[in-house]
C-alpha positions, 0 to 999 in steps of 0.5 A: 500500500502507498499513502497518497498525499491528502489522505485522512486518517479516517480514509486509512481506517476505513480502507485498511481496518488493521491500521486501527491497531497502529493508530491505537499504539501511536495514540492517533485518533481515528474516530472523532478526529479521523478527518485530520490529514495523515501528514498532520496526524503523523506530525502530532504523533512524532512519526513520519508518514513512511514509518506509519505506512511501514507499520501498517504494512507490517500489521497487515502482513502479520494478521494471518488470524483475523478477528471481527475488528479487522473485517472490511465492514465497509463492504457489509450491509447496514443490517450486518453492521448494526448487528455487529455494533450492538452485539459486540460493542454495545454488549462490551460496554454494558458488561464492562461498565459495572466491572470497571466501576467496581474496580475504581471503587475498590482502588479509590477506597484503598489508594484515594488518600495518596492518589486523589486523582482517583476520585476524579477518574471515578467521576469522569467514568461514571459520567461517561457510563451514564451518557453511553447507556442512554446513547446506546438505548437511543440507537437500539430503540430508534435509529438503528431499527429505522436504518435497517428498515430503510435498507430493506425498503431500498433493496425491495425498491420501495419508498423509505418508511416514514420517520418521526425525526424527519431526515435521518441526518438529524439523529445521526448528527446528534449521535456524532455530537455525543460521540465527540462528548465521549471522546472528550471524556476518554481524553480526560481519563487518559490524562488523569491516569497518565496514559493508564499507567498504574503508579509504583505503589499501586496494587494488582487491582490498581493495574487491572483497573487501568488496564480495563480503562485502556481496553475500554478506550480502545473498544470505544474508539473502534465502536465510534469509528464503525458508526462515524466513518462507515455506518452513518455516511452509508445511511445518509447516502442511501437516504438521499438516493432513496 
């Protein structure tokens, strides 16, 4: 592969799903900040475009055993993509929220006196968890079912079903705004935890909590990428064609 001038991080993430692993390792935002030119993102990360290309090529070459994260979702149906987001990423978020909350409660009680930032970490995560819970419910109960019905209508050459929200661009823009808000919270968590690195006096639970937060961030990045960069643009395009 060759990274052409003017390409964006989003372009690479959509065309080469394996590249998201490299972006995670380099701290390059490929979801909410995916519209940045590759050159700009590389400069910010302190890496050359050629080195980024080499890393992506190495990941692609070494990815003999691929998982759902690396599937080319840009070629799948809206129905398949919605199902994947709900059963994989929404389910992950719901499972991890109580686990991470419990871990943060535990280390806050034990280490909070020496590390008062833990109380802010807990507060920020609680706010993020509450926001994501409502966000996912709106997607699952309103937006996603409509997108699936719209795709079915298009495939049957029928008119799109009426929508209570008017143009689908309205709820999609709201979902993307909420994604941006989640991205801000993730940034706060990363800063408060020093990049999810437990202090030298931290216990095993401390390390587990920070590792869980890092994994939560990585999954949410992939989750938002699939919606912002693939699902939502395709849905908007389909609604306009219909």
